[in-house]
N, C-alpha and C positions, 0 to 999 in steps of 0.2 A: 698432589705433592710430587716432587721430582727428585730422583736420586742424584748422587754427586756427579754422575756422568751426564745428567740432563735428560734422561729418558723418563717418560711419564709413568708414574707409579701409583698415584692416588689423586682422584678428583674428589673434592668435597661434595656436599649435598647427597652423600650416599651413593654416588655413581662411581663405577670402576671402569677405567679405560681398557681397551684391548691390550695395550702394552703391559698394563699392570697384571692382567689375567695371565699373560704368558710368563711374566717374571715370577708371579706368585706360584704358578704351577711348578716351575723349576725349583722353587724354594720350599715346596710343600714337604719334601722328605726331611730337610733340615729342621723345619718347624716341628715336625712330629717328634724328632729326636729330642729337641729342646723342651718340648712340652712334657714328654715323659720324664726327663730329668727334673723339670720344675715340679712335677707332681711327686717325685721321689720313687717312681716305679718304672724303671727301665730294665726289662728282663728279670725283674725280681731282685735286682742288685741294688746296693746302696747308691744314692744319688751322688754323682761326681760332677765337679765344676767343669764347664766347657768354655773355652775361650773362642770368641767370635770377633771378627773384625767389625769396624763401624758399619761398613756396607752390609755385611751379613746380618748384623743386629737390626738395621733398618728394614731389611727385607723380611726378617722374621716378625718384627713388630707390626709391619703392615699386613702380613699374612694373618697374624693374630686378630687384627681388626676385622678382616674380611671373613674370618672363621667364627666370628661372634665371641671373641675373648678379649674385650677391651682391658680387662684387669692385667692380663699378661702384657699386652701392648704398652700399657702405661708403665708397668714395672721396668720393661726393657728401655723405654725412652727416658725414664727417670735415671736409670743407671748411666745412660749416655750423657745426660746433663751433668753428672758428677765430674765427668772429664771436661766438658765444655758447656757451661750453663747458658750459652747463647747459640746453641745449635738449632737453626730454624726447622730442620727436618724433625728432630726429636720433639720440639715444642709443638709442631703441627700434629704429630701423632698424639701427644698428650691432649691437645685441644679436641681432636676427634674422639679419643677415648673418654674424656670427661663428659663430653656431650652425650655419648652413647650410654654412659653410666648414670644419666639423669642429673648431671651437675653442669648445666649450660653456663652458669656464671663462671665456673672454673675453666670451661672450654673457651669462653670469651676472653678471659684474662690470658690464657696460654696463646690464643690466636693473636692477641695484640702484641705479646712478647715475641712471637715468631715473626710478625711483620717488621718489628723494629730490628730484629736480628738479620732479616733478609734484605736489609737496605743495600742497594747496589748489586744485588744478585739477579739472576735471570727472571724475566717477567713471568715465565710459566710457574715457577715456584711461588712467587708473590701472588699470582692469580689464585692458585689453590688455597693459599693462606687466607686471602680476603674472602673467598667464597665460604670457606669453612667457618671463619669468624662470623660471617653473616648468618650461617646456619645456627651457630651457638646463640646468637642474639635472638633469632627467630624462636628457637626452642625455649628461650627464657622469656618470651613475650615482650621483647624490647624492640618496638617498632622502628624508632628512628635510628638506633645503632645498626639495625639490620639493613635499612636503606643506605646508610652511610657506607657500610662495608661493601654492598653491591656496587655503589658508585666507585669505590676504590678498586674493586675488581675490574671495572670497565677500563680504568686507566692502564692496566697492565695485561689486558686480555691478549694472549699470544697470537690468536688467529682471528680472521673475520668471523668465523663460525662461533667461537667462544664469545666474541664481542656481541654478536646478534643474540646469542642465548642469554647473556647477562641482561641486555636491554629488555628482552621478552620477560625474563624473570622479574625484573624490577617493576615492569608495568603490571604484571600479574599480582605481585605483592602489594603494590600501591592500590590497585583496584579493590583488594580485600581488606586493606587497612582502614580502620575506623577513623583515625585521626590523621589529617594530612596538612602539610604546610606548603605554601607556594611563595615565591619571591621573584621579583624582576626589577631591573634597574637599567636606566639609560641616561646618557649625557649627550645633549644635542646642541651643537653650535648652529645658530640660525641667523639669517639676515632679516627676519621679520617675526619677532616673538609675539607681537601684539596684534597680528592681522591688520597691520596698518596699510595706508594707501601708498602707492608707488610715486605719486606726484604731490605737489603742495597746493593745488587749487581744488576748490569744491565746485564741480560742474555737474549739472543734471542733464541727462539725455544728450550729452556731447554738445549742447547748445547754450544752456543757461549757466552763466558764471555767477556764483553767489558769493565768492570771496576766497580767502586763503585758509588752508588747513593749519591747525596748530601743530607744533612739533610732535606732540604725543599722539596725534591722529595719523601721523605718517609712520612708515615702517621703522621699527627700532631693532637693532641687532643685539646679540648677546648669546647667552648659553642657558639652556633649559635642562634641569636635572629632574628626572622622574623616578620615583620609588614606589613600588606597590607590593604589598604583602597580604597573605590571606591564611585563614585557619578554618578548616572544615572538619566536622565530626559527623560520622554516620550514626543515626539514631535508630534506624529501622531497616532491616533487610528481609525480603521474602524471595520466593522463587522468581517473581516477575517485577519486583519493585525495589528501589533503594532510596531512602530519604536521608538528606543531609541538612545540618544547620551550619552556619558559618559566619565569620566576621571578615571584613575586608577594609584595609586602609590604603589610601594612596595620597601622594604628595607631589606637587610640581613646584620646584623652586626656580625662580628666574633671576638671572644676573645680567643687568644691562651693561653693554660695552661703554667705554669712556666716550666714544662718539655719540652714542644714544643718550647718555646722561647730559651731554652738552646740548643736544638737539631738543630734549624734553626735560628741562630742569624742574618742571612742575610735578613729575611723577617719580616714584622710586620702584625698585624691584618688587617691593611688597605689594604694590598696586596690582601686580600681575599674578602673584602666587595663588595657587589653588590647593584645596585639600578636600578629601572625601572620606567619609566613614559610613559603613553600612553593616547591618545584620540581615541575614537572609536564610531562607529555608527553601529547599528544592527537592523534587522527587523525580527520579527516572523510572520509567515503566515500559512495558510492552503493550501495544494497543491490542485490545481483545479481538481475537479472530484474525488479526493481521500479522502478529508476531514481529512488529516493527517498533523500534525504540521511539519513545517520546519523552518529553520533559516539561514540567511546570515549575515555576519559581515565584517567590514573593520576597521583596527586599524593601527595607526602610532605613533611612539614615539622614545624614546632613551633608550639604555641599557648602563650602566656603570659597568665595572668589574675591581676591584682593582684600581690601579692608572692610568689606561688607560683613554684616552679621551672618552666621551660619543659617542656611535655609533648609528646612526639612523637605524630604521627598519620599514618595511611595511608588514602587514599581512592581508590575505584574507581567510575567513573560511566560511564553509557551513555545515549544518547538516540536516538530515531528518529522520523521523520515518517511518520505513517500515511496521512493524506489531505491534499491541498492543491489548491486551485483559486483562481480569482480572488476568490471571496467568503469562503471560510473555510479554516481549517487546523486539523489535529488532530495532536498528537505525544505521545509517551510517553517517560518518563525513569525511570531507576533509579540508585540510588547506595548504596554501602556504605562506611562509615567506621569505623575502629578507633582509639580514643584510649587512650593509656597514661598514667594519672594516678598518679604514684608507683608503687606496686606493684599498683594496680588497673587493669583494662582494661574499656573500654566499647565495645561494638560496636553500631552503628546501621544499619538498613537502611531505605531510603526508596523508595517507588514513587509516581510522579505522572503525571497526565494534564493536558495544557494544550491549550487551543483558543482560536481567535479567529474572529470573524465580522463582516462589514460590516453595520452597522445604522445607517440614516439617514446622518448626516454624520460618522460615526466608526466606531471598531472596538470591539466588545465582546469582552473577554477573560475567560476562565474558567480556573481552576486548582484541581485537587483532588490532594491528596497524603496518603499514609498512611505513617507511620514507626513502627518498633519498635526499641527500644534495650534491650540487656541488659548488665549490669555485674556485676563481682565484689563490689562493696561495697553497702552498704545504700542505698536510695533512688535507685538508678540504673536500675532496670527501669521502662520507661514505654512507653506507646503514644500516638500523637498523630495526629489526623485534622484536616486544615485545608482550608478552601474560601475562595477569593478570587475576586471579581468586580470587574472594572475596565472603565471606558469612557474611551476617548481620542478626542478630536475630531481628525479628519484635517486640518482647516483651522484656522488660528489664529482666535481670537475677539478681533479687534482686535490689540493688541500681545502677546497672551498665547496660548500653547499650553496647553490645559487637559486634565487627566485626573483622574478621580475613581474611588474604589473603596471596597469594603467587604470585610471578612474575618471569618471565624468559625473557631474551633478548639476542640477538646476534647483535653485531655491527661489520661491516666489512669495513676496509679501503683497497681498492684494491692496492693502492700504499702508502708507508709510508717512510719518510726520518728521520733518526737519524743524524742530522747535514748534512754533505754532502753524507752520506752513505744511499743507498736505501735498505730497508729490503726486502729480496728476495720474500717472500710470503705476503708482506704487513702486515697489523695488524688486528688481530681478537680478540675481547673481548667477553667473555661469562659471563653473569651475572645472578645470582639467588638471590631472596630475600624473606623474610617472614615478616609479621607485625601482630601485635595485637593492636587493637584500643579500648579504653574504654572511655565512656562518663558517668560521674557521675551526672545523672540528678537530684538526690535528693539534690545535693549541688548547684544546679543552682540558679541564681538570675536573675529575669526578663527575663527568657528564655535563658540566657547564662550560660552554664555549663562547668566546668573544664573537660578537656580531657587528656588522657595519651596514648601515642603511643609508643610501643616497637618495634623496627625493627632491622633486621640484613640483610646486603647485602654483597655478596661475588662476586668478579670479578676475572676471570682467563684470562690471555692474553698471547699470544706468545712473548710479550715483557714484561719482569718482572716489568718494571716501572709502568705498568698499572694493575698489579695483586695485589689485596688487599681486605680488608674487612672493613665494617663500622658497628658498633653497636651503636645505639643511643636510647635515651629516650626523647621523645618530650612531653612537657607540654604546653597545649594550652587552649584557650577559644573558645568554639563552640556554635553557635546559634542552638537551638533545633528545629527551624522552620524557 
């Protein structure tokens, strides 16, 4: 909390700043006099009314809080509210006092009122109010309001240090919270929504011309909107393990451009839409004897692509940290997934290694993965190897947090059929991509900031139907912690 002149006098969460200690020390004599009068025992004389200015009353009320007398602090603040029922300083004192007195609900209500009254005032005061209101919510066991007010505090943090502290507190609170929500959304204009071909001819191995491609087999432009949300609940916590259950839903909605609809009148946007729903259980743990984190998880759900019926899937995954220190980290992960598509089943196994190292003013990340898929139907057997390298700046570049990266992948189909005809050498796709991601943290609201991702991916294949490129601009909302 800050006084009318803007000096720091009260920090919520039970902390007292150095400025407050100095100011409270100067006011301790005045508080003692008022306390004796309030008790009706000043030198054995009859209690006499004492007139204090608003500033003096606030100082005494704050000193009462720090001296363990929230009842007196609340009485003084209530008297101030009789003259101005929208005094944010007095409301903040009442919020702290009510919380200390075991009435966090009243503290939360007073904190909300203080926030409304402090609209347009200095960020330092609003920061103190938001932090205190989060404390009241925490004492009342209200998880989501607590996180909400910590995010509000982030918006008005007066210094880089208070901002960093608020982020650290939010992460600590979220880690201990049993129920967690997550949400992400992006809108992506693209010149190739359907992974279509860049040309209109079907050519094998750059030599054999088989005919012309339909409009729907060629690249179609438009806009892709993706929404994903999740709910996680912690069911078990021990000294070395934490087990969660969760639900996750995701949707991808496609809108073809006018040009694309003219090019491919035989399909509509609903042919491209996808949806996914899953239930999962996962457990984090420390490897015995190694004291390094690991994780195992199991998920089951349905995937719907286009107008096809939803297809069930089952996924098992595991990961573990191999090496970690202040400069670099190395981890390994593995996953197996089985999809049932109508009467056919596809089983895919993936093994990956991820690492990161501090380089200059940022973090260099590397990822290598190998996957193998086997299916009952034609064209489902494939092997894929991919490599990704990314660099993220640890400090913002002006108003932007910047990361860049490149990727390369090879996907090999040992056998591939085009209708009844088998391609002699099967199918091989080679892919290269580059991306630049920008997060505009100065435009963030409550820890959510707009992001912009520019990407270009090119695929070359011995079957021209699968040779193409995609350039996209993705606009999204990203949580900063």
